[in-house]
C-alpha positions as CSV (number, residue, x, y, z in Angstrom):
1,M,116.1,138.1,63.4
2,A,113.8,135.2,64.9
3,L,114.7,133.9,68.6
4,T,114.8,130.3,68.9
5,R,112.5,128.8,71.7
6,S,115.0,128.4,74.5
7,E,116.0,132.3,73.6
8,K,112.3,133.2,74.1
9,E,112.1,131.5,77.2
10,K,115.4,133.3,78.2
11,L,114.1,136.7,77.7
12,V,111.3,135.9,79.5
13,L,112.7,135.0,82.7
14,E,115.0,138.0,82.7
15,L,111.8,139.9,82.2
16,Y,109.9,138.4,84.7
17,R,112.9,139.3,86.9
18,Q,112.7,142.5,85.9
19,G,109.4,143.1,86.9
20,K,108.0,143.1,83.9
21,T,104.4,141.5,83.8
22,I,103.5,138.8,81.5
23,R,101.2,141.2,79.4
24,E,104.3,143.1,78.9
25,I,106.6,140.3,78.5
26,A,103.7,138.9,75.8
27,K,104.1,141.7,73.7
28,I,107.9,142.1,73.6
29,V,108.3,138.7,73.1
30,H,105.1,137.5,71.3
31,M,104.0,134.5,72.9
32,S,100.9,133.7,74.7
33,S,100.0,134.4,78.3
34,G,99.5,130.8,79.0
35,D,103.4,130.0,77.6
36,I,105.0,132.8,80.1
37,S,102.8,131.7,83.1
38,S,104.1,127.7,82.3
39,I,108.2,129.0,82.0
40,I,107.8,131.3,85.1
41,R,105.9,128.3,87.1
42,R,108.3,125.9,85.8
43,E,111.7,128.8,86.6
44,T,110.3,129.2,90.3
45,G,108.8,125.6,91.4
46,E,105.4,126.7,91.2
47,D,104.6,123.8,88.3
48,E,106.1,120.7,91.0
49,E,104.1,122.2,93.6
50,Q,101.0,122.1,92.1
51,N,101.6,118.7,90.5
52,R,102.2,117.3,93.8
53,I,98.5,118.7,95.2
54,R,97.2,117.0,91.9
55,M,98.4,113.5,92.9
56,S,96.8,111.9,96.2
57,K,98.7,111.1,99.2
58,A,99.5,107.9,98.7
59,S,101.5,108.7,95.4
60,Q,102.7,111.6,97.4
61,A,104.0,109.7,99.6
62,L,105.5,106.7,97.7
63,N,107.1,109.5,95.6
64,L,108.8,110.8,99.0
65,F,110.0,107.7,99.9
66,E,111.7,106.8,96.4
67,K,113.6,110.3,97.0
68,G,114.9,109.0,100.7
69,N,112.5,110.2,103.2
70,T,111.6,108.4,106.0
71,P,108.0,107.8,107.3
72,V,108.4,110.2,109.8
73,Q,109.2,113.0,107.2
74,V,106.7,111.5,104.6
75,A,104.3,111.9,107.8
76,I,105.0,115.7,108.6
77,K,105.4,116.8,105.0
78,L,102.0,115.2,104.4
79,D,100.3,115.3,107.5
80,I,99.0,111.7,107.7
81,E,98.5,109.8,110.4
82,T,101.3,107.4,111.4
83,G,98.7,103.8,110.5
84,E,98.6,105.3,107.5
85,V,102.2,106.6,106.7
86,D,103.2,102.6,107.8
87,R,100.6,101.4,105.4
88,L,102.0,103.4,102.5
89,Y,105.5,102.4,103.1
90,M,105.1,98.4,103.4
91,E,103.5,98.9,100.2
92,Y,106.3,101.0,98.8
93,G,108.6,98.2,100.1
94,K,106.1,95.8,98.0
95,L,106.5,97.7,95.2
96,K,110.1,97.8,96.0
97,G,110.8,94.1,95.9
98,L,112.2,95.0,99.7
99,N,112.4,92.6,102.8
100,I,108.8,93.6,104.4
101,H,109.9,92.1,108.2
102,F,112.7,94.5,108.2
103,L,110.6,97.3,107.1
104,T,107.9,96.5,109.2
105,K,110.1,96.6,111.9
106,S,111.4,99.8,111.2
107,V,108.4,101.7,110.8
108,N,107.3,100.1,114.1
109,A,110.6,101.2,116.3
């Protein structure tokens, strides 16, 4: 009986947690090592981390603002200068249609 994609993914993760190598998992579930690696990365959060690395600092900042991070948190997480964070926060406000004067005061306060 053939396993569904969902069942194979669950089996891949179970075997990975047991300490099996990707090569061993590939033989057991009959999947490519690339597919197995993708499943493991997605489960461990490495996929999200790699996407953040590929995104520009500006895109990362906008994403963090959208998730509710403050300018200070964004500056720390992305290791960028305060002037750049101010600019990006104002840009975020424009994109969201927010009151820029309020944003400028809160950023510079």
